[in-house]
N, C-alpha and C positions, 0 to 999 in steps of 0.2 A: 552631218552631210544624210543624202538614203541613196541608195541605187536607184540608178535610171526605170524608167517604167520600160520593159521589154525583155531587161538583162537576164529574167527568168529561164530565157529559152537560148539565149547567145552563149552562157558558160557551157553547157552543156553539146552545143553545138560545137564551142571550139573544141572542147572534151574529144568527141567525137570525128572531127574531120581535120584536124592538127595532130603532128606528133610534138611529144614531151619538149624535145630540143628545140622546139622553133620560137623566133624571134620575131614578137611584135612591137609594132610605133603604134604609140597611144598618147593622149593628153597625160598628165599628170594629176590625174585626180586619186586621191588616198582610197577612194571607193571603186579602185577601177575593177571592171568583172574579167579582165582578161587574166589579171594575176591575183587577184583576191579570189576571185571563185572558180576559177578555171587551173590554175597554178602554174600559168604559162608565163615565159621570161615577157619583160617589157624593156625596153632600151632604159630608159629611165624612170623610178617612179616618183612618187610624191614626196617633196621638199620634208614632211613630217618624218620620214623614214631615212630618206638619203643623208639630209646634210649633214644630223646631228653624229652619225657617224664618220664624222671626219671625210666626209665627199664634196664637202662644198664646191671647190673648183673645177672637178670633174662633171659634178650635178646642172650646173651654171653652162659647162660649153656642152653639154649634152643637151639643154632645154631650149640653146639657141638653134644646136642643128635640127632638134624636132619643129622648131617654129619654122625654119626654112623648108623644111619637107611641107609642113601642112600651107603656108604659105607661098608655094610654087604655082607660079602664073602659066606655065606649059610643062606637057610631058617631057619635054627635053631636060627642062631645070627639075623637076621631078626626080626625074631618072638619075640624074646628075647628084645630087643632094642625098638620095635615098644609099648611093655608091660611096659619097664621101665618108657614111657614116660606117662603111664596111658590107651595107647588104643587112637586108632585113628580107622577112617572108610574108607577112599580115600587116596592113594597116587598118586601127580601127576609127571609122567616122562617126560621132554621135554627136548629142548635144553639147558635151563636154568641149569635145574638139573644135564645135564650131562657134564656142562663147569665150573659147582661150584665143583663138586664132581667125586673122582673116583670110578664111577657106573660100577656093574657087572649086565646087562642087565636079565641075566640067574636066577640071585636070585628072580630076581620080577614074572618071568615065572608063578609061582605057585599060584600066584592068579589072579581071576579073573579079566579080561583086559575089562573093559567097554567101554573105547573109544579109539581108535588107528587112529589117523588122524596127517598128514603132522609133522610124526615125535613126536606128542603129544598123549602120552598113560595115562589113568587114570586107576588106578586100585582100587578095591573091596579089603581094609584089616583088615574091621571090619565087625560084623552082622548086623549092621541096613540095612535096605532094600533101 
């Protein structure tokens, strides 16, 4: 695979605008710009990395939680699903997440969009600066 168009500015934005200990919700693309290029933590990574290190059961549980988050049909459901994983700080919405999940963009619009370029959006969903 190759990194999406537009990610050349996203990693620098993430590095500059977020703390190192923040947690991101993203899809499971193995070339994820948040973790690969920005060095930030994501809730669950690619099966290529996680499963073969013995975390299969935990990985599939987290995949299901992330699916529920991205496929939330209302703001109330979205907030509950984020709370169910213990919270997170940011959520990435790009072509990758749109291809993996049945995303309703309107549900995420209640959150502050910090980055919006080339079809890639980064939402602030937590309370960290």
